[in-house]
C-alpha positions, 0 to 999 in steps of 0.5 A: 165202537167204530172208528172212522178213518179220515181220507188221506191227503194226496202226497204231491207237493203241488197240492195245498193242505185243506184250508191253508192255501195262500201265498204263505204256503207257496212252494219255493222255485226249486221244488215247484220247477222240479215237479212241473218239469218232471210231470211235463217230461213224463208226458212227453216220454210216454209217447212212442212218436218222440222216440221215432222222431229221434231215430229219424233225426239220427239217420238224417243227421248221418246223411248230412254228415256223409254229404258234408264229407263228400262235399269237402273232399270234392272242394278241397281235392285229394291233398288235404292239409286241413281236416274236414272236421270243421266243415262237417261240424258246421254243416251238422250244427247248421242243420240242427239249428234249422231243424230245431227252429222247425220242431221247437215251436211245435213242442212249446206252443202247445204246453199251456194251450193244450192243458187249457183245451184239455181242461187240466190247466185250472187244476194246476193253477190252484196248486201251490205253484205260482203263475210264474213258476208254472210258465217257467217250468213248462218252458224249461221242460220244452227246452230240455225236450228240444235239446234231445235233438242236439244230444242225438247229434253228438256222435256226429259232432264227435266224428267231426272232431276225430276228422281233424281241423276242429278247435275245441273253443269254437266247438263249445261256443257253437253247441252253447249258442245253438242250445241258447237259440233253442231256449229262446224259441221255446220261451217264445212258444211257451209264452204264446201258448199261455197268451193264446187260447187255441193250440193251433193258433198258438203254434201258427203265431210261434212259427210266424215269429220264428219265420220273422227272425229267420226269413223276415230279417233277410227280406228286410235287408234285401228290401233296404239294399237299394236304399243303401246304394252309394257312389264312389269316385274311381277309375279303371283297374289295369290287370297284368295281362293288359301290361306290355310284355305280358307272356300269355303262355307263362304269365297266367301261372306266375303272376298274382292276379290282382290289379297292378295300377289305376288309369283313366279319369275318376267316374262315379261307381255305384256300390253298396254301403250296408253300414246303416242296414246290416244290423237288420240281420242281427236277430237272425238265429243263424247270424247269432250262432255263426257270429258268436264263434271266433273265426278260425286262424288260417295261414295266408293263402298261397296260389302256388300251394293248394294245401293252404286253401280250405273251403269255409263252412256254412256258419263261417260263411254267414259270419264272414258275410255279415262282417263284410257288410260293415266295410266302407264302400271304398273297399268294395271298389277297385281303384277308389279315388284313383288308388289301388285297394290294399287287400291286406287292409280289406282282410284286416277289417273284421267289423263289429260282432253283431250277435250281442245285439241280435241275441238282445233283441230276441231276449227282449221279445221273449221277455215281453211275451213271457211277462204277458203270458204270466199275467194270463195265467193269474187265477182267478181270471177276470175274463175268459175267452169264449169257449174256454174249457175250465175243467 
């Protein structure tokens, strides 16, 4: 009497039981995402190029940190009251965001289209994972992989804290917002990878969208700047050296170099009124990250005390510039309406945070593409692009 042994069923939780495939047997989100993320990360970690890229990245960030410290010492001089920590940290974070915007599209835009080109996507589509779970798992895996570059920069972030001048809340917000921006870019790349059949075309489209957010917003604002010009009635400002009795030998050292009075007839002065166009910069990833961080408190600048001056970092300059664009045009013209501009009033005009609007625009675009990509992964498909490999 011979006994036959039935073939064993694969133990993968994604594989359905024979004859029982259907919506009732679908995996929960936790189990499905865990398995998809695990498979995606294993494929990435097998390649040696991933580790080589991280090593090169670590060295490049070291060079950026060294250059930031040298620049701060040159700008601030030898007698430093503030530590160079924030200046160095903003340089590192800005470069991490810049490099992340270059790497994240390449890492995410091939996740689905690469499986489709290799003939393995259809195999995953008939498992117990839903199209939404499949797309979300691949997005999270690419996001985790892109965060590796942020983790590789942590030693230099810690160095910036040791150098002094850093506030912990600002540091945490900086790191969090960079991680969020990388997640948004990875979501866009993963969605386009599901929409577009060709891997190369998916990567190109993702880079174009990232360029639209990064460079297109700046170009759009620059093109609309001439349309936002306005005129303010103003007369001429008189400076201390124009006053009678000014001592040229000591006056430049003892007087605060601001206008002392206004004189002459009022004439129209052209100036920029960007209150209606500054929002074009809101969706820029650098603006979103920079504007979300609270501005550090500084003591009032004293021209006679060089220790009260500290150079602003890259991201702080971006945030200050966007807030500056929200000021009324009268604050940009000396002697507007025949009156001296109050520097304290101008400095107190902080403007409105623009990062919620910018992040909202990015999330809407990513969500719309994600919904489209999920619809493209529904199986069986009614129509396949020409030349698509099924298995």
